[in-house]
Backbone and ligand atoms as CSV (ligand in chain L), in Angstrom:
chain,resi,resn,atom,element,x,y,z
A,1,UNK,N,N,0.951,-1.251,-0.052
A,1,UNK,CA,C,0.004,0.032,-0.054
A,1,UNK,C,C,0.901,1.383,0.008
A,2,UNK,N,N,0.593,2.117,-0.842
A,2,UNK,CA,C,1.122,3.421,-0.947
A,2,UNK,C,C,1.090,4.234,0.351
A,3,UNK,N,N,2.176,4.861,0.740
A,3,UNK,CA,C,2.047,5.716,2.106
A,3,UNK,C,C,1.136,6.968,1.787
A,4,UNK,N,N,0.455,7.309,2.731
A,4,UNK,CA,C,-0.451,8.501,2.553
A,4,UNK,C,C,0.314,9.664,2.433
A,5,UNK,N,N,-0.103,10.599,1.471
A,5,UNK,CA,C,0.542,11.923,1.261
A,5,UNK,C,C,-0.355,12.855,2.158
A,6,UNK,N,N,0.320,14.028,2.539
A,6,UNK,CA,C,-0.176,15.067,3.425
A,6,UNK,C,C,-1.618,15.437,2.935
A,7,UNK,N,N,-1.853,15.557,1.557
A,7,UNK,CA,C,-3.084,16.092,1.048
A,7,UNK,C,C,-4.050,14.922,0.803
A,8,UNK,N,N,-3.736,13.661,1.053
A,8,UNK,CA,C,-4.785,12.598,0.849
A,8,UNK,C,C,-6.136,12.666,1.594
A,9,UNK,N,N,-6.102,13.139,2.882
A,9,UNK,CA,C,-7.291,13.366,3.588
A,9,UNK,C,C,-8.140,14.337,3.045
A,10,UNK,N,N,-7.661,15.493,2.399
A,10,UNK,CA,C,-8.402,16.450,1.780
A,10,UNK,C,C,-9.182,16.055,0.681
A,11,UNK,N,N,-8.527,15.309,-0.388
A,11,UNK,CA,C,-9.164,14.606,-1.514
A,11,UNK,C,C,-10.128,13.569,-1.088
A,12,UNK,N,N,-9.883,12.795,-0.034
A,12,UNK,CA,C,-10.761,11.722,0.358
A,12,UNK,C,C,-12.121,12.383,0.873
A,13,UNK,N,N,-11.872,13.522,1.595
A,13,UNK,CA,C,-13.061,14.271,2.002
A,13,UNK,C,C,-13.766,15.012,0.823
A,14,UNK,N,N,-13.191,15.384,-0.155
A,14,UNK,CA,C,-13.854,15.914,-1.343
A,14,UNK,C,C,-14.678,14.816,-1.955
A,15,UNK,N,N,-14.245,13.598,-2.047
A,15,UNK,CA,C,-14.824,12.383,-2.669
A,15,UNK,C,C,-16.064,12.157,-1.955
A,16,UNK,N,N,-16.169,12.361,-0.568
A,16,UNK,CA,C,-17.314,12.192,0.230
A,16,UNK,C,C,-18.255,13.520,0.332
A,17,UNK,N,N,-17.867,14.563,-0.442
A,17,UNK,CA,C,-18.700,15.711,-0.266
A,17,UNK,C,C,-18.267,16.521,0.871
A,18,UNK,N,N,-17.150,16.485,1.525
A,18,UNK,CA,C,-16.838,17.313,2.570
A,18,UNK,C,C,-15.524,18.114,2.354
A,19,UNK,N,N,-15.630,19.402,2.669
A,19,UNK,CA,C,-14.537,20.485,2.550
A,19,UNK,C,C,-13.888,20.438,3.879
A,20,UNK,N,N,-12.456,19.974,4.025
A,20,UNK,CA,C,-11.859,19.680,5.246
A,20,UNK,C,C,-10.609,20.619,5.311
A,21,UNK,N,N,-10.121,20.876,6.452
A,21,UNK,CA,C,-8.816,21.418,6.686
A,21,UNK,C,C,-8.105,20.606,7.964
A,22,UNK,N,N,-6.906,20.985,8.170
A,22,UNK,CA,C,-6.167,20.295,9.220
A,22,UNK,C,C,-6.272,21.124,10.429
A,23,UNK,N,N,-6.472,20.714,11.599
A,23,UNK,CA,C,-6.460,21.538,12.775
A,23,UNK,C,C,-5.472,20.736,13.682
A,24,UNK,N,N,-4.389,21.617,14.242
A,24,UNK,CA,C,-3.455,20.954,15.033
A,24,UNK,C,C,-3.983,20.582,16.392
A,25,UNK,N,N,-3.644,19.398,16.741
A,25,UNK,CA,C,-4.162,18.726,18.085
A,25,UNK,C,C,-3.401,19.473,19.156
A,26,UNK,N,N,-2.204,20.092,19.008
A,26,UNK,CA,C,-1.645,20.652,20.153
A,26,UNK,C,C,-1.973,22.128,20.418
A,27,UNK,N,N,-2.088,22.950,19.411
A,27,UNK,CA,C,-2.298,24.395,19.503
A,27,UNK,C,C,-3.670,24.809,18.832
A,28,UNK,N,N,-4.336,23.843,18.152
A,28,UNK,CA,C,-5.679,24.193,17.614
A,28,UNK,C,C,-5.551,25.085,16.304
A,29,UNK,N,N,-4.355,25.442,15.764
A,29,UNK,CA,C,-4.183,26.186,14.551
A,29,UNK,C,C,-4.771,25.329,13.410
A,30,UNK,N,N,-5.562,26.130,12.642
A,30,UNK,CA,C,-6.036,25.533,11.280
A,30,UNK,C,C,-4.968,25.825,10.355
A,31,UNK,N,N,-4.703,24.835,9.247
A,31,UNK,CA,C,-3.800,24.990,8.223
A,31,UNK,C,C,-4.519,24.575,6.884
A,32,UNK,N,N,-4.061,25.123,5.862
A,32,UNK,CA,C,-4.214,24.856,4.466
A,32,UNK,C,C,-3.413,25.640,3.582
A,33,UNK,N,N,-2.629,25.082,2.712
A,33,UNK,CA,C,-2.772,23.727,2.160
A,33,UNK,C,C,-2.245,22.698,3.215
A,34,UNK,N,N,-2.430,21.432,2.944
A,34,UNK,CA,C,-2.022,20.504,3.840
A,34,UNK,C,C,-0.509,20.337,4.048
A,35,UNK,N,N,-0.187,20.100,5.346
A,35,UNK,CA,C,1.419,20.018,5.516
A,35,UNK,C,C,1.553,19.055,6.712
A,36,UNK,N,N,2.729,18.453,6.794
A,36,UNK,CA,C,2.952,17.287,7.637
A,36,UNK,C,C,3.060,18.007,9.231
A,37,UNK,N,N,3.528,19.148,9.407
A,37,UNK,CA,C,3.671,19.705,10.802
A,37,UNK,C,C,2.997,21.101,10.723
A,38,UNK,N,N,2.518,21.430,12.090
A,38,UNK,CA,C,1.959,22.737,12.290
A,38,UNK,C,C,3.171,23.796,12.190
A,39,UNK,N,N,2.863,24.837,11.487
A,39,UNK,CA,C,3.817,25.917,11.348
A,39,UNK,C,C,3.944,26.751,12.612
A,40,UNK,N,N,2.849,26.742,13.492
A,40,UNK,CA,C,2.838,27.517,14.524
A,40,UNK,C,C,3.648,26.925,15.787
A,41,UNK,N,N,3.416,25.500,15.919
A,41,UNK,CA,C,4.015,24.919,17.125
A,41,UNK,C,C,5.068,23.731,16.759
A,42,UNK,N,N,4.877,23.211,15.544
A,42,UNK,CA,C,5.794,22.070,15.156
A,42,UNK,C,C,5.195,20.745,15.291
A,43,UNK,N,N,4.012,20.563,15.920
A,43,UNK,CA,C,3.478,19.348,16.213
A,43,UNK,C,C,3.002,18.603,14.899
A,44,UNK,N,N,3.271,17.260,14.852
A,44,UNK,CA,C,2.728,16.468,13.758
A,44,UNK,C,C,1.396,15.827,14.028
A,45,UNK,N,N,0.721,16.085,15.157
A,45,UNK,CA,C,-0.571,15.525,15.421
A,45,UNK,C,C,-1.517,16.535,15.044
A,46,UNK,N,N,-2.684,16.012,14.300
A,46,UNK,CA,C,-3.568,16.965,13.799
A,46,UNK,C,C,-4.991,16.038,13.567
A,47,UNK,N,N,-6.031,16.833,13.404
A,47,UNK,CA,C,-7.283,16.143,13.132
A,47,UNK,C,C,-7.926,16.984,11.910
A,48,UNK,N,N,-8.760,16.229,11.106
A,48,UNK,CA,C,-9.458,16.823,9.921
A,48,UNK,C,C,-10.781,17.427,10.485
A,49,UNK,N,N,-10.975,18.730,10.201
A,49,UNK,CA,C,-12.191,19.283,10.555
A,49,UNK,C,C,-12.855,19.979,9.396
A,50,UNK,N,N,-14.345,19.991,9.476
A,50,UNK,CA,C,-14.974,20.623,8.331
A,50,UNK,C,C,-14.923,22.017,8.269
A,51,UNK,N,N,-14.983,22.541,6.995
A,51,UNK,CA,C,-15.059,24.042,7.003
A,51,UNK,C,C,-16.498,24.452,6.659
A,52,UNK,N,N,-16.877,25.668,6.767
A,52,UNK,CA,C,-18.126,26.179,6.366
A,52,UNK,C,C,-18.475,26.116,4.969
A,53,UNK,N,N,-17.462,26.055,4.068
A,53,UNK,CA,C,-17.774,26.194,2.631
A,53,UNK,C,C,-18.130,27.523,2.192
A,54,UNK,N,N,-17.889,28.604,3.085
A,54,UNK,CA,C,-18.138,29.876,2.522
A,54,UNK,C,C,-16.819,30.642,2.416
A,55,UNK,N,N,-16.987,31.835,1.646
A,55,UNK,CA,C,-15.706,32.661,1.594
A,55,UNK,C,C,-16.114,33.817,0.769
A,56,UNK,N,N,-14.912,34.563,0.525
A,56,UNK,CA,C,-15.036,35.781,-0.322
A,56,UNK,C,C,-13.780,35.766,-1.331
A,57,UNK,N,N,-14.057,36.197,-2.600
A,57,UNK,CA,C,-13.000,36.277,-3.599
A,57,UNK,C,C,-11.962,37.473,-3.062
A,58,UNK,N,N,-10.788,37.186,-2.972
A,58,UNK,CA,C,-9.717,38.066,-2.576
A,58,UNK,C,C,-9.008,38.554,-3.818
A,59,UNK,N,N,-8.928,37.564,-4.848
A,59,UNK,CA,C,-8.311,38.074,-6.046
A,59,UNK,C,C,-8.703,36.890,-7.117
A,60,UNK,N,N,-8.649,37.346,-8.408
A,60,UNK,CA,C,-8.923,36.253,-9.477
A,60,UNK,C,C,-8.164,36.552,-10.754
A,61,UNK,N,N,-8.002,35.480,-11.660
A,61,UNK,CA,C,-7.318,35.632,-12.755
A,61,UNK,C,C,-8.041,34.845,-13.786
A,62,UNK,N,N,-7.918,35.250,-15.047
A,62,UNK,CA,C,-8.545,34.526,-16.197
A,62,UNK,C,C,-7.300,33.638,-16.672
A,63,UNK,N,N,-7.537,32.227,-16.376
A,63,UNK,CA,C,-6.424,31.398,-16.705
A,63,UNK,C,C,-6.674,30.711,-18.076
A,64,UNK,N,N,-5.647,30.839,-19.038
A,64,UNK,CA,C,-5.792,30.342,-20.205
A,64,UNK,C,C,-4.671,29.180,-20.317
A,65,UNK,N,N,-5.012,27.948,-20.983
A,65,UNK,CA,C,-4.021,26.787,-20.970
A,65,UNK,C,C,-3.039,27.268,-21.969
A,66,UNK,N,N,-1.725,27.057,-21.495
A,66,UNK,CA,C,-0.590,27.499,-22.425
A,66,UNK,C,C,-0.574,26.880,-23.882
A,67,UNK,N,N,-1.015,25.730,-24.017
A,67,UNK,CA,C,-0.711,25.202,-25.418
A,67,UNK,C,C,-2.336,24.815,-25.999
A,68,UNK,N,N,-3.299,25.078,-25.293
A,68,UNK,CA,C,-4.699,24.826,-25.880
A,68,UNK,C,C,-5.480,26.263,-25.744
A,69,UNK,N,N,-4.963,27.325,-26.472
A,69,UNK,CA,C,-5.471,28.521,-26.322
A,69,UNK,C,C,-6.900,28.798,-26.779
A,70,UNK,N,N,-7.366,27.734,-27.571
A,70,UNK,CA,C,-8.743,27.970,-28.022
A,70,UNK,C,C,-9.736,27.388,-26.966
A,71,UNK,N,N,-9.265,26.743,-26.021
A,71,UNK,CA,C,-10.267,26.204,-24.912
A,71,UNK,C,C,-10.737,27.282,-24.189
A,72,UNK,N,N,-11.849,27.286,-23.445
A,72,UNK,CA,C,-12.406,28.171,-22.619
A,72,UNK,C,C,-11.481,28.424,-21.409
A,73,UNK,N,N,-11.161,29.576,-21.055
A,73,UNK,CA,C,-10.435,29.962,-19.958
A,73,UNK,C,C,-11.125,29.574,-18.665
A,74,UNK,N,N,-10.404,29.438,-17.617
A,74,UNK,CA,C,-10.956,29.267,-16.199
A,74,UNK,C,C,-10.659,30.608,-15.415
A,75,UNK,N,N,-11.798,30.806,-14.611
A,75,UNK,CA,C,-11.587,32.072,-13.604
A,75,UNK,C,C,-11.061,31.374,-12.394
A,76,UNK,N,N,-9.796,31.464,-11.961
A,76,UNK,CA,C,-9.079,31.115,-10.884
A,76,UNK,C,C,-9.063,32.018,-9.805
A,77,UNK,N,N,-9.710,31.725,-8.709
A,77,UNK,CA,C,-9.716,32.712,-7.482
A,77,UNK,C,C,-9.129,32.222,-6.280
A,78,UNK,N,N,-8.592,33.296,-5.568
A,78,UNK,CA,C,-8.035,33.135,-4.153
A,78,UNK,C,C,-9.021,33.583,-3.337
A,79,UNK,N,N,-9.550,32.601,-2.387
A,79,UNK,CA,C,-10.742,32.711,-1.554
A,79,UNK,C,C,-10.219,32.782,-0.204
A,80,UNK,N,N,-10.838,33.959,0.438
A,80,UNK,CA,C,-10.707,34.221,1.889
A,80,UNK,C,C,-11.664,33.295,2.576
A,81,UNK,N,N,-11.406,32.503,3.601
A,81,UNK,CA,C,-12.405,31.710,4.259
A,81,UNK,C,C,-12.672,32.239,5.576
A,82,UNK,N,N,-13.927,32.293,6.089
A,82,UNK,CA,C,-14.108,32.848,7.397
A,82,UNK,C,C,-13.288,32.269,8.591
A,83,UNK,N,N,-12.814,30.874,8.450
A,83,UNK,CA,C,-12.019,30.227,9.265
A,83,UNK,C,C,-10.610,30.915,9.389
A,84,UNK,N,N,-10.177,31.746,8.529
A,84,UNK,CA,C,-8.680,32.343,8.591
A,84,UNK,C,C,-7.893,31.798,7.566
A,85,UNK,N,N,-8.386,30.866,6.811
A,85,UNK,CA,C,-7.590,30.199,5.699
A,85,UNK,C,C,-7.849,30.910,4.389
A,86,UNK,N,N,-7.052,30.430,3.452
A,86,UNK,CA,C,-7.208,30.749,2.027
A,86,UNK,C,C,-7.246,29.525,1.286
A,87,UNK,N,N,-8.010,29.513,0.120
A,87,UNK,CA,C,-7.854,28.382,-0.731
A,87,UNK,C,C,-8.071,28.920,-2.283
A,88,UNK,N,N,-7.478,28.118,-3.184
A,88,UNK,CA,C,-7.501,28.521,-4.645
A,88,UNK,C,C,-8.542,27.667,-5.095
A,89,UNK,N,N,-9.475,28.050,-5.999
A,89,UNK,CA,C,-10.521,27.378,-6.663
A,89,UNK,C,C,-10.934,27.988,-7.893
A,90,UNK,N,N,-11.646,27.263,-8.782
A,90,UNK,CA,C,-12.260,27.826,-10.073
A,90,UNK,C,C,-13.610,28.225,-9.718
A,91,UNK,N,N,-13.988,29.404,-10.381
A,91,UNK,CA,C,-15.345,29.966,-10.224
A,91,UNK,C,C,-16.315,29.419,-11.252
A,92,UNK,N,N,-17.411,28.768,-10.892
A,92,UNK,CA,C,-18.414,28.270,-11.957
A,92,UNK,C,C,-19.015,29.333,-12.755
A,93,UNK,N,N,-19.267,30.508,-12.130
A,93,UNK,CA,C,-20.031,31.616,-12.690
A,93,UNK,C,C,-18.990,32.756,-12.983
A,94,UNK,N,N,-18.148,32.809,-13.853
A,94,UNK,CA,C,-17.006,33.753,-13.975
A,94,UNK,C,C,-17.607,35.084,-14.360
A,95,UNK,N,N,-18.787,35.181,-14.873
A,95,UNK,CA,C,-19.394,36.499,-15.204
A,95,UNK,C,C,-19.624,37.341,-13.914
A,96,UNK,N,N,-19.673,36.751,-12.891
A,96,UNK,CA,C,-19.850,37.409,-11.521
A,96,UNK,C,C,-18.588,37.616,-10.704
A,97,UNK,N,N,-17.386,37.395,-11.386
A,97,UNK,CA,C,-16.053,37.510,-10.623
A,97,UNK,C,C,-15.943,39.052,-10.213
A,98,UNK,N,N,-15.857,39.511,-9.118
A,98,UNK,CA,C,-15.424,40.592,-8.531
A,98,UNK,C,C,-14.767,40.420,-7.133
A,99,UNK,N,N,-13.723,41.197,-6.874
A,99,UNK,CA,C,-13.063,40.995,-5.554
A,99,UNK,C,C,-14.056,41.398,-4.615
A,100,UNK,N,N,-14.046,40.628,-3.468
A,100,UNK,CA,C,-14.954,40.697,-2.398
A,100,UNK,C,C,-16.263,40.023,-2.398
A,101,UNK,N,N,-16.659,39.489,-3.539
A,101,UNK,CA,C,-17.814,38.651,-3.709
A,101,UNK,C,C,-17.959,37.568,-2.859
A,102,UNK,N,N,-19.121,37.323,-2.342
A,102,UNK,CA,C,-19.341,36.164,-1.547
A,102,UNK,C,C,-19.457,34.911,-2.414
A,103,UNK,N,N,-18.769,33.798,-1.976
A,103,UNK,CA,C,-18.782,32.516,-2.709
A,103,UNK,C,C,-19.207,31.422,-1.735
A,104,UNK,N,N,-19.599,30.350,-2.385
A,104,UNK,CA,C,-19.862,29.096,-1.504
A,104,UNK,C,C,-19.305,27.873,-2.320
A,105,UNK,N,N,-18.603,26.915,-1.579
A,105,UNK,CA,C,-17.895,25.840,-2.306
A,105,UNK,C,C,-19.019,24.803,-2.737
A,106,UNK,N,N,-18.912,24.344,-3.931
A,106,UNK,CA,C,-19.685,23.143,-4.508
A,106,UNK,C,C,-18.826,22.195,-4.988
A,107,UNK,N,N,-19.006,20.818,-4.341
A,107,UNK,CA,C,-18.231,19.917,-4.875
A,107,UNK,C,C,-18.764,19.211,-5.991
A,108,UNK,N,N,-17.990,19.201,-7.098
A,108,UNK,CA,C,-18.702,18.737,-8.344
A,108,UNK,C,C,-17.792,17.951,-9.134
A,109,UNK,N,N,-18.470,17.036,-9.926
A,109,UNK,CA,C,-17.698,16.169,-10.791
A,109,UNK,C,C,-17.226,16.818,-12.046
A,110,UNK,N,N,-15.964,16.808,-12.271
A,110,UNK,CA,C,-15.412,17.438,-13.345
A,110,UNK,C,C,-14.502,16.383,-14.126
A,111,UNK,N,N,-15.034,15.865,-15.200
A,111,UNK,CA,C,-14.379,14.950,-16.033
A,111,UNK,C,C,-13.974,13.718,-15.085
A,112,UNK,N,N,-14.948,13.202,-14.301
A,112,UNK,CA,C,-14.683,12.110,-13.555
A,112,UNK,C,C,-13.878,12.251,-12.234
A,113,UNK,N,N,-13.578,13.512,-11.964
A,113,UNK,CA,C,-12.768,13.861,-10.764
A,113,UNK,C,C,-13.637,14.826,-10.043
A,114,UNK,N,N,-13.873,14.577,-8.621
A,114,UNK,CA,C,-14.689,15.393,-7.827
A,114,UNK,C,C,-13.697,16.580,-7.366
A,115,UNK,N,N,-14.259,17.750,-7.603
A,115,UNK,CA,C,-13.463,18.895,-7.401
A,115,UNK,C,C,-14.218,19.939,-6.438
A,116,UNK,N,N,-13.560,20.757,-5.625
A,116,UNK,CA,C,-14.076,21.771,-4.814
A,116,UNK,C,C,-14.101,23.068,-5.647
A,117,UNK,N,N,-15.416,23.363,-6.375
A,117,UNK,CA,C,-15.359,24.655,-7.043
A,117,UNK,C,C,-16.236,25.658,-6.324
A,118,UNK,N,N,-16.162,26.797,-6.808
A,118,UNK,CA,C,-16.914,27.876,-6.147
A,118,UNK,C,C,-17.903,28.585,-6.987
A,119,UNK,N,N,-18.913,29.071,-6.383
A,119,UNK,CA,C,-19.969,29.931,-7.191
A,119,UNK,C,C,-20.393,31.157,-6.301
A,120,UNK,N,N,-20.661,32.262,-6.894
A,120,UNK,CA,C,-21.009,33.401,-6.014
A,120,UNK,C,C,-22.485,33.164,-5.571
A,121,UNK,N,N,-22.591,33.928,-4.407
A,121,UNK,CA,C,-24.020,33.859,-3.736
A,121,UNK,C,C,-24.458,35.340,-3.679
A,122,UNK,N,N,-25.780,35.556,-3.852
A,122,UNK,CA,C,-26.324,36.769,-3.637
A,122,UNK,C,C,-26.491,36.961,-2.095
A,123,UNK,N,N,-26.458,38.321,-1.787
A,123,UNK,CA,C,-26.720,38.529,-0.337
A,123,UNK,C,C,-27.927,38.049,0.139
A,124,UNK,N,N,-28.073,37.390,1.311
A,124,UNK,CA,C,-29.242,36.749,1.933
A,124,UNK,C,C,-29.447,35.508,1.532
A,125,UNK,N,N,-28.643,34.896,0.543
A,125,UNK,CA,C,-29.048,33.435,0.086
A,125,UNK,C,C,-28.337,32.543,1.208
L,1,ZN,ZN,ZN,0.260,23.708,16.431
């Protein structure tokens, strides 16, 4: 059996429909992207905890494939999460891309791979 990589728990969670992050068992600091040790205290003990799945667009780019320029571009966003973490994800509705927009994660099948994508949400939704 192949040894587990730091990020395996994250993708196993996505396959179950859960958006997870690591929480240090020693000092309770959340972290993402996945890492073997806590950057705050150095502990290698951690637990996977669910995230709210909400966030706000901090920045975004229109990403074009370098060798397949005719394909549709992707709107790749840096998302600020209320838990104090940041994640990178693709926006499902790029026409609504604006810095500060509220978004919600949606775990969706993309070519047979489950991915955490984001969609903007109206105020009050
Ligand atoms: Zn820690």
